[in-house]
C-alpha positions as CSV (number, residue, x, y, z in Angstrom):
1,M,0.1,-0.1,-0.2
2,A,1.4,3.1,-0.4
3,P,2.1,6.1,1.9
4,S,-0.7,9.0,2.2
5,K,0.7,12.0,0.4
6,Q,2.1,14.6,3.5
7,N,2.2,18.4,3.1
8,H,6.0,19.0,3.7
9,H,6.7,22.8,4.8
10,F,10.0,24.3,3.3
11,I,9.8,27.2,6.3
12,P,9.4,25.4,9.8
13,R,6.3,25.4,11.5
14,F,7.8,26.8,14.6
15,I,9.1,29.7,12.1
16,L,5.6,30.0,11.0
17,K,4.3,30.1,14.2
18,K,6.2,33.7,15.0
19,L,4.2,35.0,12.2
20,A,0.8,34.1,14.0
21,P,-1.3,36.7,15.3
22,E,-2.6,37.0,19.5
23,D,-5.8,36.9,18.3
24,Q,-6.1,33.3,16.9
25,P,-9.7,32.1,16.9
26,P,-10.7,29.3,19.2
27,P,-9.0,25.8,18.8
28,G,-11.6,23.4,17.3
29,P,-12.1,19.8,18.5
30,V,-9.2,17.5,18.8
31,N,-9.0,15.3,16.3
32,W,-7.9,11.4,17.4
33,S,-6.2,9.8,14.8
34,Q,-7.9,5.9,14.7
35,K,-4.6,4.5,13.2
36,N,-2.3,5.9,15.6
37,K,-4.8,7.4,18.7
38,R,-2.7,10.3,18.9
39,K,-3.5,14.0,18.9
40,K,-3.4,15.4,15.5
41,R,-1.1,19.0,15.7
42,P,-3.6,22.0,16.0
43,D,-3.6,24.3,13.1
44,F,-3.1,28.1,13.7
45,L,-3.5,31.0,11.3
46,A,-0.3,33.0,10.4
47,N,-0.4,36.8,8.7
48,K,-0.2,36.4,5.0
49,I,-0.3,39.2,1.9
50,D,-2.1,38.6,-0.8
51,L,-0.2,40.5,-2.9
52,E,-2.1,40.3,-5.9
53,R,-5.4,42.0,-4.3
54,S,-3.4,43.8,-2.2
55,I,-4.7,42.8,1.5
56,L,-3.7,41.1,4.6
57,T,-4.9,38.1,4.8
58,Q,-5.0,34.9,7.4
59,Q,-4.0,31.6,6.4
60,P,-4.0,28.3,8.0
61,V,-0.1,27.5,8.1
62,S,-1.1,23.6,7.2
63,T,-1.1,25.2,3.7
64,E,1.4,27.7,3.4
65,F,4.7,27.0,2.4
66,A,4.2,23.8,2.1
67,L,4.2,21.6,-1.0
68,V,3.0,18.0,-1.6
69,D,5.7,15.3,-1.1
70,M,8.5,17.4,-1.3
71,Y,10.7,15.5,0.6
72,R,9.8,12.2,-0.5
73,D,12.4,9.6,-1.4
74,P,11.1,6.9,-3.9
75,G,14.0,5.3,-3.2
76,F,13.5,4.2,0.4
77,E,10.6,2.0,-0.4
78,E,10.3,1.0,3.4
79,N,10.4,4.4,4.6
80,P,9.5,6.9,2.0
81,Y,9.7,9.6,4.4
82,H,12.8,9.3,6.4
83,L,14.4,12.4,4.7
84,E,11.4,14.4,6.4
85,K,11.6,12.2,9.6
86,K,15.4,13.3,10.0
87,F,14.6,17.5,9.2
88,Q,12.2,16.9,12.3
89,V,14.8,15.8,14.6
90,L,16.9,18.4,13.6
91,E,14.1,21.2,13.8
92,S,13.7,20.4,17.1
93,Q,16.8,21.0,18.1
94,V,17.3,24.2,16.8
95,S,13.9,25.2,16.9
96,E,15.0,25.0,21.1
97,I,18.3,26.5,20.3
98,I,16.6,30.1,18.7
99,H,13.7,29.5,21.7
100,R,16.8,29.7,23.8
101,A,18.4,32.9,22.0
102,R,15.2,35.0,21.7
103,S,15.0,34.3,26.1
104,Q,18.7,35.5,26.3
105,F,18.7,38.4,23.7
106,S,15.4,40.1,24.9
107,Q,16.7,40.0,28.5
108,S,20.4,41.7,26.9
109,L,22.3,38.4,27.7
110,T,24.9,36.8,26.3
111,L,24.0,33.0,24.3
112,E,26.7,30.5,25.0
113,L,26.0,27.2,22.4
114,N,28.5,23.7,23.0
115,R,29.9,22.0,20.1
116,S,26.8,20.1,18.9
117,E,24.2,22.9,19.3
118,L,26.6,25.0,17.1
119,D,26.7,22.1,14.8
120,S,22.8,21.6,14.6
121,L,22.4,25.2,13.7
122,R,25.0,25.6,11.0
123,K,23.7,22.4,9.1
124,F,20.0,23.4,9.5
125,L,21.0,27.3,8.2
126,F,22.3,24.9,5.1
127,L,19.7,22.5,4.7
128,M,17.5,25.7,4.8
129,K,19.3,27.2,1.6
130,Y,18.3,24.5,-1.1
131,R,15.0,23.3,1.2
132,N,12.5,25.4,-1.1
133,S,10.3,25.2,-4.3
134,G,12.7,26.4,-6.7
135,M,15.2,23.1,-5.5
136,F,12.5,21.0,-5.7
137,D,11.3,21.8,-9.1
138,R,14.6,22.1,-10.0
139,Y,15.8,18.5,-9.2
140,N,12.5,16.3,-8.4
141,H,12.1,14.3,-12.2
142,D,11.9,10.8,-12.5
143,H,14.3,11.0,-15.3
144,I,17.5,12.9,-16.6
145,D,15.6,13.6,-20.1
146,E,13.2,15.6,-17.9
147,Y,15.9,17.9,-16.8
148,Q,16.0,20.9,-18.7
149,A,18.4,23.5,-16.2
150,D,20.8,25.7,-17.5
151,D,23.7,23.4,-15.9
152,R,22.2,20.5,-17.3
153,E,25.4,19.4,-19.7
154,R,27.2,19.6,-16.2
155,M,25.2,17.1,-14.6
156,L,25.3,14.7,-17.0
157,S,29.2,15.1,-16.8
158,Y,29.2,15.0,-13.1
159,M,26.3,11.9,-12.8
160,D,28.0,9.4,-15.4
161,P,31.4,8.4,-13.9
162,V,29.8,8.1,-10.2
163,D,26.2,6.5,-11.9
164,F,23.8,8.7,-9.9
165,R,20.2,6.9,-10.6
166,D,18.3,10.8,-10.4
167,R,19.1,14.0,-9.6
168,V,17.9,14.2,-6.6
169,T,20.2,12.0,-5.3
170,C,22.5,13.5,-6.7
171,G,21.6,17.3,-5.6
172,L,21.3,15.5,-1.8
173,I,25.1,13.8,-2.0
174,T,26.5,17.0,-3.2
175,Y,25.0,19.3,-1.0
176,V,26.0,17.0,2.0
177,G,29.1,16.4,0.7
178,S,29.5,20.0,0.4
179,W,28.8,20.5,3.9
180,M,30.4,18.1,5.1
181,S,34.0,19.2,3.3
182,R,33.2,22.5,5.1
183,W,31.9,21.5,8.8
184,T,33.5,18.3,9.8
185,P,36.1,18.8,11.9
186,Q,39.8,16.9,10.5
187,G,40.2,13.2,11.5
188,A,36.3,13.0,12.5
189,G,34.7,10.6,9.7
């Protein structure tokens, strides 16, 4: 059975919550998932500027700054959403750091981070650069013949000797490899 489609945010929810106005409507009744027997995350409204109508509106965060199945990896049939799970773990770590930073800075205090917190923050900021609809549109193709970006020839020459199966893998390995070479201490494999 194919997994159901998911909305994946390219701006994390902990950041979008900061766009929420103070006057939220009262939450609706809590929905319990029969399958997992757990509460669904309450949706909240975020302010949004409608440029076509030149007005300020409020939209549910669940539908904004998100694409359907943006992090789905069809190469991992047993768990095609493993990338989304990894983003959730990283976002959870970073949201705690950012919450602590806001608290410290609001009191004009200094924020001290240990090495693992700093690495998590670096990783998060690096991935945020590539986590958007433009990158999704660029690399989300089933076959190389569909890839028509201006760097197509360079991409083909890069993919051929390494025998990548698709541009998603190629892009992921390129960006993660770039990050690892910049941020991994010498000898830390």
